N, C-alpha and C positions, 0 to 999 in steps of 0.2 A: 605532492601528488602529481602523477603524470597522467596524461590523457589516455594512454594505453591501459591503465588500470581500470578505468570505467568501462563497464559493459552491462548490457541488459541482463536482468535476472539477479543482479546483486541487490543487497539491502543497504540503504542509507540510514544510519542511526543518528538522530539529532544529538549534537554535542550538548552536554548539560548547561553550557553557557547560553544556549538559546532560551531566553526568558522573556515572557511578555508577548511572544508571537503565538497567537491562538492556534494558527494552522500548524506550526512546526514544533512548538514546545513539546518535547518528549515524543516525537514522531518516529515511526519506523516506516520507511518508504521502500516499496518494491520498484526498482528501476525497470520500467517496461520497455523503454527504447532509449538508445543513446547513439548519436552519430554527429557528423560535422555541423549539422544545422541546429542541434540542441538535444534536449533530453525530456522524457516524459516518465512520470512515476505515479503511484497510487499509495496514499497513506493507509497502512494496514491496521492501525490501532486506534482509530478515532470513530467509533460507532456513533451514529446519530440516533435520534429518538423516533425515526421513521422505519417502517417496514416496506417491502416492495409492494405489498397490497395497499398501503396508504397512498402510494404514488400512482400505482396502476391497479385499480380495483379488479380488473379482469384476471389478475394473477392471484390464485388462491394459495398464498404462502405468506409466512411471517418472517421471511429472510430479512435480517437487519440491513439497513443502508449505511454505508460508511462515508465519511467526509474524505474524498479522494485528494483534495487539495483546493487551493483558492481559484483555480482557472476553470471557467465554464461550469460553474456550480448549478446551472440550470439544465445541464445535460447528464444523463445517466450512462455510466460505463460499467463494464463487467469483465472480470477475469475468471477463468474456470480451468478445470482439469479434464474436460470431455470433448476433445477435438473430433472423436469418432461420431459423436452425437450432434455437435454444433459445427456445421460447415462454415467455411470462410473465416475461421479464426486464425490469429497470427501467433505463432509460438514465441513466448518471451524466453523461456529456458526451463530446463528441469521439469518438463511436463506441465507447465503453466501456460495458458493461452489467453489472449486478449480478444474480446469481441467475438463476432460471428453473426450468424443468422438470428436476429432477435425474435422474430415471429415464431420460429421453430423453438427457440429457447423458452419462450413463454409457454408454449404447448407442452414441452418436456417437463417443466416445473409443475404445471397443472396436472399432468399425468403421473407425477411422482417419480419420474425417471432421473431427476436431478435433485440432490439434497444440499443442505447448507454447507457441507464439507467439500462440495464440488464446485461451488460458485460463490463469488462475492461481488456485490453491487456497490457502486460509488457515485456520489454526486460530485462532479468536478474531478480535476486531476491536478497534479503538480507538474509545472512545466518550467524549463529553463531554455533561454536562447543559446546561441552558439557561444561556447566557452564560459557561460555564466555559472554552470555547475562546477567547472574546474576552478573558477575564481572563488566560489564558496568553499570548496575543499581546501584551497590554499589559505583561506581565512579561518580555517578550523571550525566551520559550521557543521560539518558532517563527518561521520566515520563510515568508511566502506567496509562491508563484511560480505562474505559469501552467504548465499541462501542454502544453508545446510539442511533445511527442512524439506527442500524441493517442493513437490506438489502438495505435501501435507501442510504447508504453511497456511492454507485456507482454513484448516481446522484449528489453528492456533488461537488461543484465547487472546483477546486484545487488551484486557485490563492490565496485565502485568508484563506485556511483551517488551516494552522499552526497558523496564527495570531488569528483566531477565537478560536482555542483550547487554546492558551496561555491566551487570555482574560478570557475564562471560568475558568481557574485555579485561576485567581484573585491574590490578594496579591502582592508580589514582582514581579510576572511575568507580570503584566499589563504594567509596564514601558517598557518592552522589545517588546511589540506588535507594537510600533511605531518606534523602533530603526531601523536604516538602516541595511541591510543584512550584510554589512561590516562596523563595527563600526569605522574603520579608516576614513571612508568617512564622519563621523559626524562632 
């Protein structure tokens, strides 16, 4: 893998060989930023048993919270598709934005102007230092794919997402799509 191939907006699919790592086993990560200093991403398919209202009672919504990754899990992050409503957000790519005015975002949710297909909340994020992600790619820990869903990725079901991406890869990966999460249980 070359450094130039990595760019924000891509998806990182965990190789089937990542076993026993609770954060990354069967993960699909949206790469939110990538530069010389490192990379940041959010795990898209690891819902937690919390809703936004559980963490912030002033928000009258049952939007599910996701495990964004093992870094700073005491912080709440969000990505969305509404830059015209949420100022100060940063474009990741393909109509997906990161962060923005959180107080305004809370009001927009309470007013019903943002729905669950427009926004996703995460506890923590996935982070890599300089060249760390490239090293993991060379060690065959991740598969890079384009985000062909673009902004509609936020409405993608998380339960089968990794399996769907593995089947799309075809070839030797297809056999892994029906393997148990823990091969010892096979």
